[in-house]
N, C-alpha and C positions, 0 to 999 in steps of 0.2 A: 411608211410603206408596210402593208400587211403581207403575211406569208401567202404565196400564190400556189394553189393546188396544181395548176397547169404546169408550173415550173418543177414541182416535185415529181410529177408524172414524167416529164421530159428527162430529168436527172436520173430517175429510176430506170427508164428505158435505155439511156446511154450506158449506164452501169451494167444492165442485163445483157445488152447486145454487144458491148465491148468496143464500140466506136461511134463517133458522131454521125458518120455516113450511114451505118446500119440503122441507127436510131431514127435518123431523118427519113429513111425509106419506110420504116415501120410506122412512123407517126404521120406520114404524108406531108412532111415539111421540108423546107430547104435546109441544107446543112448549116449555112450561116445563121438561120433563124434558131436552130437548135443550140448552136454555140452561144448565141446571144442570151437565150433564156437561161442556160446553165450559168453563164457569167453573172446574170442578174441575181440568181439564187445565191451564188457565192458572195456577191456584194451585200445581199441581205444579211447573211450570217457573218460576214466579215472574215471569211477564211476560204482557202481552197478546198474543194470537195473532190476534184479529180486531178490526178497527176498525168499530164499529157506527155507523150513521147512520139517519135516517128512511127513506131511499130504497134504500140498498144496504149490503152488507157487503164490506169490503176486508181483505185479509191485511196484517198488520203485517210488518215485516222478520223478526221471529221466526216468524210464521206461514208466510211464504214459505220460510224455512229448514226448517221442519218438514214441509212438504207432501211432498217426495220421500220422506222416511222413512215418513210415513203411507201413501203409495201403495205403497211396497215392503212394508210390513207386511201390507197387504191382499192383495197379490200372493202373499206367502209363505203366508198362510192358505189362499188358493185352491189353490196348488200342493200344500199339505199335504192338503187335502180330496181333491184329485184322486188323489194317491198312495195315500191310505188307502182310497179308494173301491173299489179292487181287492180289498180284504180284508173289506169290510163286506157281510154277507149278511142280517142280521136287521134290515131297515129297514122302517119304517112311515111312511105319510104320503100326501099327495095332491099331485100335480104339476099345475099349471095352465100350459099352454104353448100357443103359437100356431105353426102350421106353414103355409108357403105351399103352393100347390095341388099341385104334383107330389109334394112330400114328404108332405103330409098325406093325399093320396088314394091314392098308389101305393107309397111307400117305407115309411113308418112302420107301416101296418097289418101288413106282413109281419115287422116287427121287434118289435112289441109282444108277440106271443105268446111268443117266447123270453125276452124281458125279464120278462114276468109269471111265467114258470115259475121264473126265478131269484130274483125279488123279488115274491112273491105278495101281500105286504102293502102294496105301493105302488100306489095307484090313480092313473090318469092322466085328466085332463080336457083335451081338445085342441080348439082352434078352428082351422078351416081358412080362411085369409084371405090377402090379399096383404101384401107386406112393409110398406107404409105403414100398414096397419091394425094389424099386429103391433106396430110401433114405437109407435104411438099408445096401444095398450092397455098396453104395458109402461110407458110414461111415466105413464099414469094408474093404474098399480099393479093393473090387472085381470089381467095375466099376469105370471108370474115370469120367463119367458124365451121366446124364439121360435127357430124354425128356418127359415132363408130360403135362397133359391137363388142369390143374387148378393150380392156385398159392397156395403155402403152406407156412406156417410160421415155420421156423426152424432156431434156432440161429446159427447153424454151416454151413448153406447152402447159396450159392450165386445163385440168380435166375434172368434170363434175358429172355424177350420175343423174340422168334425167328420166329414164323410163325402165320398167322391168319387162322381162320376157322369159319364156321357157321353151327349151327344145323338147320335142316329143319324138318317140319312135314312130317312124313312117314305114309302112309295108305295102306291097301290092295287094290288089283286091282278093286274089285267090291264094294268098300266102297262108301257111299253116297257123301262124300267129294271129292272123286277122280274125279268126273265129273265137279267140280267147278273150275273156273280159279284162284280164290283166296278166302280166308275165313278170318273172324275176329276171334281173339283169344277167345272171349266169346263163339263162336260157338263150337270151338274145345274142350273146357273144359267139355262139356256135354257128351263126348264119353269116353268109357273105355280106359285106358292107360296100355301099357306094357312098363316098364321102366328098365333101368340099376339099379343095386343095390345102396343103400344109400352109399355115400362116393365116388362114381366114379366121375371122372372129368365131364363126360357128364351130369350126374344127377345134380351136383352142379351148372353148368352153366344154365341149364334149370330152376332150382328152384330159382336162384337169379334173373333171368329175369322175371319170373312170379311174384315175390314179387315186383319188380319195377312197374309192371302193376297192383298192388294191388290185386293180386290173391294169395290166400294161397295154397301152394302146397298140403297141407293136405286135401284140399277140392276136389282134383282130384279123379276120380274113378279108382284107381289103382288096376287092377285085377291080375297083375303078376310083380314080380321083378326078374330080371335075371342077372347073373354074367358075361355075355359077349355080345358084340354087335351082334355076329352071332346068339346067342340064341334069342335076341330081334327081329332080322330080321325074323327069322323062325316063331316066335309067331305072329308077325304082318301079315306075309304072310298067316298064317293059319286062319286069321280073328279074333284073340283073342282081338285085340285092336289096337290103333294107338300109335305112339311114336315120340320122337324127337331124331334124330341121325345126325351125320355128313353126308352131302350129298356124300362125297367121299366114305363112307362105303357102299352105296347102289347103286352105279353106275351100277354094273352088274345086279342086280335084276330089276332096273328101265329099263335098256336096253331090258331085256327079257319080260317086261310087268307084272312082278310079284308084284311089288310095285310101288306106285306113290308118287311123291314129290308134296305137295300142298303149294303154297305160302301163307303166313299170311300177311295181309295188314297192320295191326297196330303195328307190332313189329318184331324185328329181334333178333336172338339168336347168336350174334357174340361172339367169344372168341379168346384168344391167347393160343398158345402152348409155353411152357417155357423150356429152358435148366436149369439144376440144377447141381451144383457141390460144393465141399467143399470150403468155403471162403479162407482157407489157401492154397488151391491148385492153382498152375499155370498150366493151361492146356497145353499139348504139342501143337506145332504149327499145327500139323495135325488135332487135335480136334478143334482148333480155326478156321482153314480153313473150316472144315466141317460145323461149326455153321454159319460162314460167308456166305457160299454157300446157306444154308437154308434161311437166312435172305434176301438174294439178289434175290432169285427166286420168281417169282409170282406164288404162290401156285396153282392157278387155271390153269396155263399153263400146269401143269403136271397131272391134274386130269381128 
């Protein structure tokens, strides 16, 4: 009998999730099937890998020794899928993903057209929500993966950078800064700000960069905090303040002359967009292909 990767994946998932029932839910299997596969793996090695009790599951010494190899085998399969996705064209399936606000409303709609032309038989179902909701739905197996605007620390999640973005200073059309070719950050901080709510990816990136420039975000004159990019744009357009937003989210308003993007000479607010999914999950090849497509495209080409 040869070593079975499927059984390694099941064993790893049971160990990561802490129970046979949670692993079964994650793998879309019945609990008896999960138990049987782990027992088959134990028979293959001739030793117990998991110590079962009524309340918890612990790794035996043999199980602890096997875990890094099981993890590496899963990573190898992921790497293999990613490498081969560049050559795979005849794919079918349905992707269920979540995307945070900027990505879902302003970035992905411009990329889904080119992706659909290349892979016409892959349909995409996308929910636009915040990062916490995306993680919750992934944990509950309602979404396969998500795309978020800022890194998160979660013990069950795998996170990988897939796209680059940059926040820009956005001002109303008649604002004093709108006439300047470029400004310094110290000039900007003297004006009222309209910002996304605390905890949003956009807000986190802005605050982290300000701290790197020795500016305390608490010292900004924040006149309004709003829960969506659209609301922030409307408030800036109405002259209530300035803001930092992804340039892709204001292209329409800039083209109409309603808002202006003003370059900042002494700093840039660069960020990464990330894919996120369960560590114990092997994404379907259609999802791997979609993420590879995002990585390989020059984002500015489509914006």
